[in-house]
CHARMM internal coordinates of N, CA and C (Angstrom, degrees):
IC EDIT
DIST 1 N 1 CA 1.4263
DIST 1 CA 1 C 1.5114
ANGL 1 N 1 CA 1 C 108.43
DIST 1 C 2 N 1.3059
ANGL 1 CA 1 C 2 N 124.58
DIHE 1 N 1 CA 1 C 2 N 120.91
DIST 2 N 2 CA 1.3409
ANGL 1 C 2 N 2 CA 128.38
DIHE 1 CA 1 C 2 N 2 CA -177.54
DIST 2 CA 2 C 1.5222
ANGL 2 N 2 CA 2 C 109.37
DIHE 1 C 2 N 2 CA 2 C -74.71
DIST 2 C 3 N 1.2481
ANGL 2 CA 2 C 3 N 119.95
DIHE 2 N 2 CA 2 C 3 N 149.44
DIST 3 N 3 CA 1.4046
ANGL 2 C 3 N 3 CA 125.75
DIHE 2 CA 2 C 3 N 3 CA 175.77
DIST 3 CA 3 C 1.4739
ANGL 3 N 3 CA 3 C 110.28
DIHE 2 C 3 N 3 CA 3 C -120.59
DIST 3 C 4 N 1.3992
ANGL 3 CA 3 C 4 N 117.12
DIHE 3 N 3 CA 3 C 4 N 140.36
DIST 4 N 4 CA 1.3865
ANGL 3 C 4 N 4 CA 125.95
DIHE 3 CA 3 C 4 N 4 CA 174.02
DIST 4 CA 4 C 1.4339
ANGL 4 N 4 CA 4 C 112.55
DIHE 3 C 4 N 4 CA 4 C -109.97
DIST 4 C 5 N 1.3985
ANGL 4 CA 4 C 5 N 118.43
DIHE 4 N 4 CA 4 C 5 N 138.20
DIST 5 N 5 CA 1.4005
ANGL 4 C 5 N 5 CA 121.94
DIHE 4 CA 4 C 5 N 5 CA -173.14
DIST 5 CA 5 C 1.5842
ANGL 5 N 5 CA 5 C 101.25
DIHE 4 C 5 N 5 CA 5 C -125.95
DIST 5 C 6 N 1.3219
ANGL 5 CA 5 C 6 N 114.11
DIHE 5 N 5 CA 5 C 6 N 128.62
DIST 6 N 6 CA 1.4515
ANGL 5 C 6 N 6 CA 121.20
DIHE 5 CA 5 C 6 N 6 CA 170.91
DIST 6 CA 6 C 1.4195
ANGL 6 N 6 CA 6 C 116.70
DIHE 5 C 6 N 6 CA 6 C -115.79
DIST 6 C 7 N 1.3638
ANGL 6 CA 6 C 7 N 118.62
DIHE 6 N 6 CA 6 C 7 N 139.77
DIST 7 N 7 CA 1.4833
ANGL 6 C 7 N 7 CA 121.95
DIHE 6 CA 6 C 7 N 7 CA -175.34
DIST 7 CA 7 C 1.5998
ANGL 7 N 7 CA 7 C 109.65
DIHE 6 C 7 N 7 CA 7 C -60.79
DIST 7 C 8 N 1.2994
ANGL 7 CA 7 C 8 N 119.38
DIHE 7 N 7 CA 7 C 8 N -27.40
DIST 8 N 8 CA 1.4858
ANGL 7 C 8 N 8 CA 118.42
DIHE 7 CA 7 C 8 N 8 CA -167.31
DIST 8 CA 8 C 1.4803
ANGL 8 N 8 CA 8 C 109.49
DIHE 7 C 8 N 8 CA 8 C -90.85
DIST 8 C 9 N 1.3782
ANGL 8 CA 8 C 9 N 122.72
DIHE 8 N 8 CA 8 C 9 N -13.22
DIST 9 N 9 CA 1.4792
ANGL 8 C 9 N 9 CA 120.90
DIHE 8 CA 8 C 9 N 9 CA -164.72
DIST 9 CA 9 C 1.5467
ANGL 9 N 9 CA 9 C 107.75
DIHE 8 C 9 N 9 CA 9 C -99.95
DIST 9 C 10 N 1.2908
ANGL 9 CA 9 C 10 N 122.55
DIHE 9 N 9 CA 9 C 10 N 10.01
DIST 10 N 10 CA 1.4335
ANGL 9 C 10 N 10 CA 123.31
DIHE 9 CA 9 C 10 N 10 CA 177.30
DIST 10 CA 10 C 1.6866
ANGL 10 N 10 CA 10 C 110.98
DIHE 9 C 10 N 10 CA 10 C 75.20
DIST 10 C 11 N 1.2472
ANGL 10 CA 10 C 11 N 121.15
DIHE 10 N 10 CA 10 C 11 N 4.87
DIST 11 N 11 CA 1.4278
ANGL 10 C 11 N 11 CA 121.59
DIHE 10 CA 10 C 11 N 11 CA 174.91
DIST 11 CA 11 C 1.3839
ANGL 11 N 11 CA 11 C 112.88
DIHE 10 C 11 N 11 CA 11 C -57.63
DIST 11 C 12 N 1.3652
ANGL 11 CA 11 C 12 N 123.65
DIHE 11 N 11 CA 11 C 12 N 147.90
DIST 12 N 12 CA 1.4628
ANGL 11 C 12 N 12 CA 123.58
DIHE 11 CA 11 C 12 N 12 CA 172.49
DIST 12 CA 12 C 1.5130
ANGL 12 N 12 CA 12 C 107.96
DIHE 11 C 12 N 12 CA 12 C -74.63
DIST 12 C 13 N 1.2592
ANGL 12 CA 12 C 13 N 114.98
DIHE 12 N 12 CA 12 C 13 N 129.56
DIST 13 N 13 CA 1.3965
ANGL 12 C 13 N 13 CA 118.86
DIHE 12 CA 12 C 13 N 13 CA -179.10
DIST 13 CA 13 C 1.5574
ANGL 13 N 13 CA 13 C 111.15
DIHE 12 C 13 N 13 CA 13 C -96.18
DIST 13 C 14 N 1.2756
ANGL 13 CA 13 C 14 N 114.42
DIHE 13 N 13 CA 13 C 14 N 173.22
DIST 14 N 14 CA 1.5276
ANGL 13 C 14 N 14 CA 119.43
DIHE 13 CA 13 C 14 N 14 CA -174.57
DIST 14 CA 14 C 1.5309
ANGL 14 N 14 CA 14 C 106.24
DIHE 13 C 14 N 14 CA 14 C -66.77
DIST 14 C 15 N 1.3614
ANGL 14 CA 14 C 15 N 113.86
DIHE 14 N 14 CA 14 C 15 N 163.42
DIST 15 N 15 CA 1.4210
ANGL 14 C 15 N 15 CA 121.12
DIHE 14 CA 14 C 15 N 15 CA -174.09
DIST 15 CA 15 C 1.5744
ANGL 15 N 15 CA 15 C 115.23
DIHE 14 C 15 N 15 CA 15 C -61.68
DIST 15 C 16 N 1.4420
ANGL 15 CA 15 C 16 N 113.43
DIHE 15 N 15 CA 15 C 16 N -32.66
DIST 16 N 16 CA 1.4210
ANGL 15 C 16 N 16 CA 121.41
DIHE 15 CA 15 C 16 N 16 CA 177.66
DIST 16 CA 16 C 1.5285
ANGL 16 N 16 CA 16 C 115.83
DIHE 15 C 16 N 16 CA 16 C -76.52
DIST 16 C 17 N 1.3422
ANGL 16 CA 16 C 17 N 120.04
DIHE 16 N 16 CA 16 C 17 N -15.77
DIST 17 N 17 CA 1.4126
ANGL 16 C 17 N 17 CA 125.16
DIHE 16 CA 16 C 17 N 17 CA -168.66
DIST 17 CA 17 C 1.4821
ANGL 17 N 17 CA 17 C 112.88
DIHE 16 C 17 N 17 CA 17 C -60.76
DIST 17 C 18 N 1.3501
ANGL 17 CA 17 C 18 N 116.54
DIHE 17 N 17 CA 17 C 18 N -43.41
DIST 18 N 18 CA 1.4665
ANGL 17 C 18 N 18 CA 118.44
DIHE 17 CA 17 C 18 N 18 CA 177.35
DIST 18 CA 18 C 1.3332
ANGL 18 N 18 CA 18 C 112.23
DIHE 17 C 18 N 18 CA 18 C -62.33
DIST 18 C 19 N 1.3130
ANGL 18 CA 18 C 19 N 122.34
DIHE 18 N 18 CA 18 C 19 N -47.23
DIST 19 N 19 CA 1.5096
ANGL 18 C 19 N 19 CA 125.90
DIHE 18 CA 18 C 19 N 19 CA 177.76
DIST 19 CA 19 C 1.4885
ANGL 19 N 19 CA 19 C 107.32
DIHE 18 C 19 N 19 CA 19 C -60.24
DIST 19 C 20 N 1.2823
ANGL 19 CA 19 C 20 N 125.57
DIHE 19 N 19 CA 19 C 20 N -41.60
DIST 20 N 20 CA 1.4683
ANGL 19 C 20 N 20 CA 124.20
DIHE 19 CA 19 C 20 N 20 CA 178.58
DIST 20 CA 20 C 1.4808
ANGL 20 N 20 CA 20 C 112.71
DIHE 19 C 20 N 20 CA 20 C -62.93
DIST 20 C 21 N 1.3002
ANGL 20 CA 20 C 21 N 118.68
DIHE 20 N 20 CA 20 C 21 N -41.94
DIST 21 N 21 CA 1.4250
ANGL 20 C 21 N 21 CA 127.25
DIHE 20 CA 20 C 21 N 21 CA 173.87
DIST 21 CA 21 C 1.5520
ANGL 21 N 21 CA 21 C 112.78
DIHE 20 C 21 N 21 CA 21 C -54.93
DIST 21 C 22 N 1.3849
ANGL 21 CA 21 C 22 N 114.11
DIHE 21 N 21 CA 21 C 22 N -51.13
DIST 22 N 22 CA 1.4029
ANGL 21 C 22 N 22 CA 125.28
DIHE 21 CA 21 C 22 N 22 CA 173.33
DIST 22 CA 22 C 1.5041
ANGL 22 N 22 CA 22 C 110.83
DIHE 21 C 22 N 22 CA 22 C -46.62
DIST 22 C 23 N 1.3711
ANGL 22 CA 22 C 23 N 116.04
DIHE 22 N 22 CA 22 C 23 N -59.30
DIST 23 N 23 CA 1.4067
ANGL 22 C 23 N 23 CA 121.36
DIHE 22 CA 22 C 23 N 23 CA -177.77
DIST 23 CA 23 C 1.6146
ANGL 23 N 23 CA 23 C 115.13
DIHE 22 C 23 N 23 CA 23 C -62.78
DIST 23 C 24 N 1.2927
ANGL 23 CA 23 C 24 N 115.62
DIHE 23 N 23 CA 23 C 24 N -38.72
DIST 24 N 24 CA 1.3944
ANGL 23 C 24 N 24 CA 120.24
DIHE 23 CA 23 C 24 N 24 CA 173.34
DIST 24 CA 24 C 1.5127
ANGL 24 N 24 CA 24 C 110.84
DIHE 23 C 24 N 24 CA 24 C -57.98
DIST 24 C 25 N 1.3540
ANGL 24 CA 24 C 25 N 114.68
DIHE 24 N 24 CA 24 C 25 N -49.97
DIST 25 N 25 CA 1.4938
ANGL 24 C 25 N 25 CA 119.29
DIHE 24 CA 24 C 25 N 25 CA 179.85
DIST 25 CA 25 C 1.4845
ANGL 25 N 25 CA 25 C 112.89
DIHE 24 C 25 N 25 CA 25 C -60.76
DIST 25 C 26 N 1.4373
ANGL 25 CA 25 C 26 N 118.09
DIHE 25 N 25 CA 25 C 26 N -42.29
DIST 26 N 26 CA 1.3854
ANGL 25 C 26 N 26 CA 120.20
DIHE 25 CA 25 C 26 N 26 CA 179.87
DIST 26 CA 26 C 1.5109
ANGL 26 N 26 CA 26 C 110.29
DIHE 25 C 26 N 26 CA 26 C -66.39
DIST 26 C 27 N 1.3315
ANGL 26 CA 26 C 27 N 122.89
DIHE 26 N 26 CA 26 C 27 N -41.96
DIST 27 N 27 CA 1.4401
ANGL 26 C 27 N 27 CA 123.60
DIHE 26 CA 26 C 27 N 27 CA 176.52
DIST 27 CA 27 C 1.5244
ANGL 27 N 27 CA 27 C 117.05
DIHE 26 C 27 N 27 CA 27 C -59.84
DIST 27 C 28 N 1.4186
ANGL 27 CA 27 C 28 N 114.02
DIHE 27 N 27 CA 27 C 28 N -42.25
DIST 28 N 28 CA 1.4506
ANGL 27 C 28 N 28 CA 121.85
DIHE 27 CA 27 C 28 N 28 CA -177.84
DIST 28 CA 28 C 1.4920
ANGL 28 N 28 CA 28 C 107.76
DIHE 27 C 28 N 28 CA 28 C -73.52
DIST 28 C 29 N 1.3038
ANGL 28 CA 28 C 29 N 123.16
DIHE 28 N 28 CA 28 C 29 N -31.67
DIST 29 N 29 CA 1.4782
ANGL 28 C 29 N 29 CA 127.20
DIHE 28 CA 28 C 29 N 29 CA 170.58
DIST 29 CA 29 C 1.4610
ANGL 29 N 29 CA 29 C 111.75
DIHE 28 C 29 N 29 CA 29 C -65.26
DIST 29 C 30 N 1.3161
ANGL 29 CA 29 C 30 N 115.83
DIHE 29 N 29 CA 29 C 30 N -44.23
DIST 30 N 30 CA 1.4915
ANGL 29 C 30 N 30 CA 121.70
DIHE 29 CA 29 C 30 N 30 CA 176.56
DIST 30 CA 30 C 1.5148
ANGL 30 N 30 CA 30 C 119.28
DIHE 29 C 30 N 30 CA 30 C -66.85
DIST 30 C 31 N 1.3462
ANGL 30 CA 30 C 31 N 114.34
DIHE 30 N 30 CA 30 C 31 N -43.90
DIST 31 N 31 CA 1.4316
ANGL 30 C 31 N 31 CA 120.72
DIHE 30 CA 30 C 31 N 31 CA -169.34
DIST 31 CA 31 C 1.6640
ANGL 31 N 31 CA 31 C 113.22
DIHE 30 C 31 N 31 CA 31 C -110.97
DIST 31 C 32 N 1.3759
ANGL 31 CA 31 C 32 N 111.47
DIHE 31 N 31 CA 31 C 32 N 0.48
DIST 32 N 32 CA 1.3995
ANGL 31 C 32 N 32 CA 114.06
DIHE 31 CA 31 C 32 N 32 CA -177.12
DIST 32 CA 32 C 1.5157
ANGL 32 N 32 CA 32 C 117.58
DIHE 31 C 32 N 32 CA 32 C 108.80
DIST 32 C 33 N 1.2786
ANGL 32 CA 32 C 33 N 109.69
DIHE 32 N 32 CA 32 C 33 N 139.69
DIST 33 N 33 CA 1.5988
ANGL 32 C 33 N 33 CA 116.39
DIHE 32 CA 32 C 33 N 33 CA -175.17
DIST 33 CA 33 C 1.6042
ANGL 33 N 33 CA 33 C 103.20
DIHE 32 C 33 N 33 CA 33 C -58.65
DIST 33 C 34 N 1.4127
ANGL 33 CA 33 C 34 N 107.04
DIHE 33 N 33 CA 33 C 34 N 135.02
DIST 34 N 34 CA 1.4601
ANGL 33 C 34 N 34 CA 114.28
DIHE 33 CA 33 C 34 N 34 CA 172.74
DIST 34 CA 34 C 1.5981
ANGL 34 N 34 CA 34 C 109.89
DIHE 33 C 34 N 34 CA 34 C 87.66
DIST 34 C 35 N 1.2853
ANGL 34 CA 34 C 35 N 116.35
DIHE 34 N 34 CA 34 C 35 N 6.05
DIST 35 N 35 CA 1.3920
ANGL 34 C 35 N 35 CA 114.22
DIHE 34 CA 34 C 35 N 35 CA 178.87
DIST 35 CA 35 C 1.5382
ANGL 35 N 35 CA 35 C 114.13
DIHE 34 C 35 N 35 CA 35 C -65.57
DIST 35 C 36 N 1.4426
ANGL 35 CA 35 C 36 N 117.12
DIHE 35 N 35 CA 35 C 36 N -41.78
DIST 36 N 36 CA 1.3474
ANGL 35 C 36 N 36 CA 125.48
DIHE 35 CA 35 C 36 N 36 CA 168.46
DIST 36 CA 36 C 1.4799
ANGL 36 N 36 CA 36 C 110.16
DIHE 35 C 36 N 36 CA 36 C -125.59
DIST 36 C 37 N 1.4725
ANGL 36 CA 36 C 37 N 116.92
DIHE 36 N 36 CA 36 C 37 N 135.54
DIST 37 N 37 CA 1.3249
ANGL 36 C 37 N 37 CA 124.67
DIHE 36 CA 36 C 37 N 37 CA 177.49
DIST 37 CA 37 C 1.4263
ANGL 37 N 37 CA 37 C 110.26
DIHE 36 C 37 N 37 CA 37 C -148.28
DIST 37 C 38 N 1.3785
ANGL 37 CA 37 C 38 N 116.64
DIHE 37 N 37 CA 37 C 38 N 165.97
DIST 38 N 38 CA 1.4480
ANGL 37 C 38 N 38 CA 121.34
DIHE 37 CA 37 C 38 N 38 CA -177.44
DIST 38 CA 38 C 1.6107
ANGL 38 N 38 CA 38 C 106.60
DIHE 37 C 38 N 38 CA 38 C -78.79
DIST 38 C 39 N 1.3678
ANGL 38 CA 38 C 39 N 117.48
DIHE 38 N 38 CA 38 C 39 N 145.27
DIST 39 N 39 CA 1.4307
ANGL 38 C 39 N 39 CA 123.93
DIHE 38 CA 38 C 39 N 39 CA -179.66
DIST 39 CA 39 C 1.5802
ANGL 39 N 39 CA 39 C 112.40
DIHE 38 C 39 N 39 CA 39 C -60.95
DIST 39 C 40 N 1.2675
ANGL 39 CA 39 C 40 N 115.85
DIHE 39 N 39 CA 39 C 40 N -26.59
DIST 40 N 40 CA 1.5061
ANGL 39 C 40 N 40 CA 119.54
DIHE 39 CA 39 C 40 N 40 CA 176.16
DIST 40 CA 40 C 1.4524
ANGL 40 N 40 CA 40 C 113.66
DIHE 39 C 40 N 40 CA 40 C -69.47
DIST 40 C 41 N 1.3985
ANGL 40 CA 40 C 41 N 120.46
DIHE 40 N 40 CA 40 C 41 N -11.88
DIST 41 N 41 CA 1.4447
ANGL 40 C 41 N 41 CA 117.63
DIHE 40 CA 40 C 41 N 41 CA -178.10
DIST 41 CA 41 C 1.5237
ANGL 41 N 41 CA 41 C 108.93
DIHE 40 C 41 N 41 CA 41 C -84.29
DIST 41 C 42 N 1.4746
ANGL 41 CA 41 C 42 N 118.81
DIHE 41 N 41 CA 41 C 42 N -8.10
DIST 42 N 42 CA 1.3049
ANGL 41 C 42 N 42 CA 117.40
DIHE 41 CA 41 C 42 N 42 CA -177.38
DIST 42 CA 42 C 1.5367
ANGL 42 N 42 CA 42 C 115.84
DIHE 41 C 42 N 42 CA 42 C 85.13
DIST 42 C 43 N 1.4030
ANGL 42 CA 42 C 43 N 114.21
DIHE 42 N 42 CA 42 C 43 N 158.51
DIST 43 N 43 CA 1.4901
ANGL 42 C 43 N 43 CA 118.29
DIHE 42 CA 42 C 43 N 43 CA -178.78
DIST 43 CA 43 C 1.4759
ANGL 43 N 43 CA 43 C 106.71
DIHE 42 C 43 N 43 CA 43 C -85.58
DIST 43 C 44 N 1.3463
ANGL 43 CA 43 C 44 N 113.47
DIHE 43 N 43 CA 43 C 44 N 138.97
DIST 44 N 44 CA 1.5368
ANGL 43 C 44 N 44 CA 118.30
DIHE 43 CA 43 C 44 N 44 CA -177.00
DIST 44 CA 44 C 1.5143
ANGL 44 N 44 CA 44 C 107.97
DIHE 43 C 44 N 44 CA 44 C -73.13
DIST 44 C 45 N 1.3330
ANGL 44 CA 44 C 45 N 112.76
DIHE 44 N 44 CA 44 C 45 N 128.45
DIST 45 N 45 CA 1.5198
ANGL 44 C 45 N 45 CA 120.04
DIHE 44 CA 44 C 45 N 45 CA 178.69
DIST 45 CA 45 C 1.5160
ANGL 45 N 45 CA 45 C 113.87
DIHE 44 C 45 N 45 CA 45 C -65.65
DIST 45 C 46 N 1.3047
ANGL 45 CA 45 C 46 N 127.11
DIHE 45 N 45 CA 45 C 46 N 133.47
DIST 46 N 46 CA 1.4628
ANGL 45 C 46 N 46 CA 126.98
DIHE 45 CA 45 C 46 N 46 CA -178.28
DIST 46 CA 46 C 1.5735
ANGL 46 N 46 CA 46 C 108.26
DIHE 45 C 46 N 46 CA 46 C -93.42
DIST 46 C 47 N 1.3820
ANGL 46 CA 46 C 47 N 121.84
DIHE 46 N 46 CA 46 C 47 N -5.41
DIST 47 N 47 CA 1.3035
ANGL 46 C 47 N 47 CA 120.03
DIHE 46 CA 46 C 47 N 47 CA -178.02
DIST 47 CA 47 C 1.5962
ANGL 47 N 47 CA 47 C 106.91
DIHE 46 C 47 N 47 CA 47 C -130.36
DIST 47 C 48 N 1.3998
ANGL 47 CA 47 C 48 N 110.66
DIHE 47 N 47 CA 47 C 48 N 161.42
DIST 48 N 48 CA 1.4532
ANGL 47 C 48 N 48 CA 120.88
DIHE 47 CA 47 C 48 N 48 CA -179.31
DIST 48 CA 48 C 1.4872
ANGL 48 N 48 CA 48 C 106.67
DIHE 47 C 48 N 48 CA 48 C -146.94
DIST 48 C 49 N 1.3359
ANGL 48 CA 48 C 49 N 116.78
DIHE 48 N 48 CA 48 C 49 N 142.21
DIST 49 N 49 CA 1.5117
ANGL 48 C 49 N 49 CA 115.67
DIHE 48 CA 48 C 49 N 49 CA 169.30
DIST 49 CA 49 C 1.5434
ANGL 49 N 49 CA 49 C 113.71
DIHE 48 C 49 N 49 CA 49 C -59.17
DIST 49 C 50 N 1.4331
ANGL 49 CA 49 C 50 N 111.76
DIHE 49 N 49 CA 49 C 50 N 136.03
DIST 50 N 50 CA 1.4209
ANGL 49 C 50 N 50 CA 113.23
DIHE 49 CA 49 C 50 N 50 CA 176.16
DIST 50 CA 50 C 1.4966
ANGL 50 N 50 CA 50 C 112.09
DIHE 49 C 50 N 50 CA 50 C -75.87
DIST 50 C 51 N 1.2814
ANGL 50 CA 50 C 51 N 115.97
DIHE 50 N 50 CA 50 C 51 N 117.72
DIST 51 N 51 CA 1.5227
ANGL 50 C 51 N 51 CA 122.40
DIHE 50 CA 50 C 51 N 51 CA -167.88
DIST 51 CA 51 C 1.5149
ANGL 51 N 51 CA 51 C 106.76
DIHE 50 C 51 N 51 CA 51 C -72.51
DIST 51 C 52 N 1.3470
ANGL 51 CA 51 C 52 N 120.06
DIHE 51 N 51 CA 51 C 52 N -28.33
DIST 52 N 52 CA 1.5515
ANGL 51 C 52 N 52 CA 121.82
DIHE 51 CA 51 C 52 N 52 CA -174.91
DIST 52 CA 52 C 1.5570
ANGL 52 N 52 CA 52 C 106.42
DIHE 51 C 52 N 52 CA 52 C -69.42
DIST 52 C 53 N 1.2617
ANGL 52 CA 52 C 53 N 117.32
DIHE 52 N 52 CA 52 C 53 N -14.49
DIST 53 N 53 CA 1.5467
ANGL 52 C 53 N 53 CA 119.38
DIHE 52 CA 52 C 53 N 53 CA -175.68
DIST 53 CA 53 C 1.5162
ANGL 53 N 53 CA 53 C 106.63
DIHE 52 C 53 N 53 CA 53 C -102.72
DIST 53 C 54 N 1.3041
ANGL 53 CA 53 C 54 N 121.66
DIHE 53 N 53 CA 53 C 54 N 5.06
DIST 54 N 54 CA 1.4704
ANGL 53 C 54 N 54 CA 125.03
DIHE 53 CA 53 C 54 N 54 CA -179.04
DIST 54 CA 54 C 1.5156
ANGL 54 N 54 CA 54 C 108.17
DIHE 53 C 54 N 54 CA 54 C -70.29
DIST 54 C 55 N 1.3771
ANGL 54 CA 54 C 55 N 113.91
DIHE 54 N 54 CA 54 C 55 N 132.21
DIST 55 N 55 CA 1.6265
ANGL 54 C 55 N 55 CA 117.26
DIHE 54 CA 54 C 55 N 55 CA -179.49
DIST 55 CA 55 C 1.3853
ANGL 55 N 55 CA 55 C 105.11
DIHE 54 C 55 N 55 CA 55 C -80.14
DIST 55 C 56 N 1.3462
ANGL 55 CA 55 C 56 N 114.24
DIHE 55 N 55 CA 55 C 56 N 161.58
DIST 56 N 56 CA 1.4440
ANGL 55 C 56 N 56 CA 119.51
DIHE 55 CA 55 C 56 N 56 CA 173.96
DIST 56 CA 56 C 1.4993
ANGL 56 N 56 CA 56 C 116.33
DIHE 55 C 56 N 56 CA 56 C -71.02
DIST 56 C 57 N 1.3445
ANGL 56 CA 56 C 57 N 115.65
DIHE 56 N 56 CA 56 C 57 N 150.34
DIST 57 N 57 CA 1.4116
ANGL 56 C 57 N 57 CA 120.47
DIHE 56 CA 56 C 57 N 57 CA -174.46
DIST 57 CA 57 C 1.4778
ANGL 57 N 57 CA 57 C 113.90
DIHE 56 C 57 N 57 CA 57 C -97.11
DIST 57 C 58 N 1.2843
ANGL 57 CA 57 C 58 N 124.80
DIHE 57 N 57 CA 57 C 58 N 58.46
DIST 58 N 58 CA 1.2881
ANGL 57 C 58 N 58 CA 130.46
DIHE 57 CA 57 C 58 N 58 CA -175.35
DIST 58 CA 58 C 1.5674
ANGL 58 N 58 CA 58 C 116.30
DIHE 57 C 58 N 58 CA 58 C -51.74
DIST 58 C 59 N 1.3072
ANGL 58 CA 58 C 59 N 112.54
DIHE 58 N 58 CA 58 C 59 N -26.64
DIST 59 N 59 CA 1.5023
ANGL 58 C 59 N 59 CA 113.18
DIHE 58 CA 58 C 59 N 59 CA -178.11
DIST 59 CA 59 C 1.5750
ANGL 59 N 59 CA 59 C 113.18
DIHE 58 C 59 N 59 CA 59 C -97.99
DIST 59 C 60 N 1.3279
ANGL 59 CA 59 C 60 N 114.16
DIHE 59 N 59 CA 59 C 60 N -8.93
DIST 60 N 60 CA 1.3973
ANGL 59 C 60 N 60 CA 120.64
DIHE 59 CA 59 C 60 N 60 CA 175.79
DIST 60 CA 60 C 1.4432
ANGL 60 N 60 CA 60 C 124.62
DIHE 59 C 60 N 60 CA 60 C -113.51
DIST 60 C 61 N 1.3462
ANGL 60 CA 60 C 61 N 116.34
DIHE 60 N 60 CA 60 C 61 N -17.24
DIST 61 N 61 CA 1.5008
ANGL 60 C 61 N 61 CA 128.45
DIHE 60 CA 60 C 61 N 61 CA -178.98
DIST 61 CA 61 C 1.4497
ANGL 61 N 61 CA 61 C 109.23
DIHE 60 C 61 N 61 CA 61 C -125.38
DIST 61 C 62 N 1.2799
ANGL 61 CA 61 C 62 N 115.84
DIHE 61 N 61 CA 61 C 62 N 117.33
DIST 62 N 62 CA 1.4848
ANGL 61 C 62 N 62 CA 122.43
DIHE 61 CA 61 C 62 N 62 CA -179.49
DIST 62 CA 62 C 1.4761
ANGL 62 N 62 CA 62 C 108.26
DIHE 61 C 62 N 62 CA 62 C -63.39
DIST 62 C 63 N 1.4288
ANGL 62 CA 62 C 63 N 115.50
DIHE 62 N 62 CA 62 C 63 N -37.78
DIST 63 N 63 CA 1.4784
ANGL 62 C 63 N 63 CA 119.86
DIHE 62 CA 62 C 63 N 63 CA -169.56
DIST 63 CA 63 C 1.6312
ANGL 63 N 63 CA 63 C 106.89
DIHE 62 C 63 N 63 CA 63 C -70.37
DIST 63 C 64 N 1.3733
ANGL 63 CA 63 C 64 N 118.73
DIHE 63 N 63 CA 63 C 64 N -16.16
DIST 64 N 64 CA 1.4468
ANGL 63 C 64 N 64 CA 120.06
DIHE 63 CA 63 C 64 N 64 CA -176.02
DIST 64 CA 64 C 1.5003
ANGL 64 N 64 CA 64 C 109.26
DIHE 63 C 64 N 64 CA 64 C -87.19
DIST 64 C 65 N 1.2625
ANGL 64 CA 64 C 65 N 120.14
DIHE 64 N 64 CA 64 C 65 N -5.52
DIST 65 N 65 CA 1.4564
ANGL 64 C 65 N 65 CA 121.82
DIHE 64 CA 64 C 65 N 65 CA 179.35
DIST 65 CA 65 C 1.4913
ANGL 65 N 65 CA 65 C 111.96
DIHE 64 C 65 N 65 CA 65 C -66.78
DIST 65 C 66 N 1.3351
ANGL 65 CA 65 C 66 N 116.18
DIHE 65 N 65 CA 65 C 66 N 142.88
DIST 66 N 66 CA 1.4705
ANGL 65 C 66 N 66 CA 117.56
DIHE 65 CA 65 C 66 N 66 CA 174.00
DIST 66 CA 66 C 1.5240
ANGL 66 N 66 CA 66 C 113.64
DIHE 65 C 66 N 66 CA 66 C -79.32
DIST 66 C 67 N 1.3449
ANGL 66 CA 66 C 67 N 112.19
DIHE 66 N 66 CA 66 C 67 N 143.02
DIST 67 N 67 CA 1.3770
ANGL 66 C 67 N 67 CA 117.32
DIHE 66 CA 66 C 67 N 67 CA 178.88
DIST 67 CA 67 C 1.6689
ANGL 67 N 67 CA 67 C 110.87
DIHE 66 C 67 N 67 CA 67 C -100.97
DIST 67 C 68 N 1.3809
ANGL 67 CA 67 C 68 N 112.08
DIHE 67 N 67 CA 67 C 68 N 113.39
DIST 68 N 68 CA 1.4823
ANGL 67 C 68 N 68 CA 113.61
DIHE 67 CA 67 C 68 N 68 CA -176.94
DIST 68 CA 68 C 1.5289
ANGL 68 N 68 CA 68 C 109.16
DIHE 67 C 68 N 68 CA 68 C -104.91
DIST 68 C 69 N 1.3278
ANGL 68 CA 68 C 69 N 116.46
DIHE 68 N 68 CA 68 C 69 N 135.85
DIST 69 N 69 CA 1.4581
ANGL 68 C 69 N 69 CA 116.40
DIHE 68 CA 68 C 69 N 69 CA -173.60
DIST 69 CA 69 C 1.5926
ANGL 69 N 69 CA 69 C 104.76
DIHE 68 C 69 N 69 CA 69 C -126.95
END
COOR INIT
IC SEED 1 N 1 CA 1 C
IC BUILD
């Protein structure tokens, strides 16, 4: 039966895990945050929607409705 160990659930990790984390932390401190990361974290996106071009949400936000007098 295979076992899965996750960093966040308090499971006891393998003997080399603490040393591995130390090495990862040292390299990231030396070469910049995100230099090394786990594949499960996903690939950083290089793009993001320009929020200043976002249209008003007339149908979902009451405060965005125009006031006509």
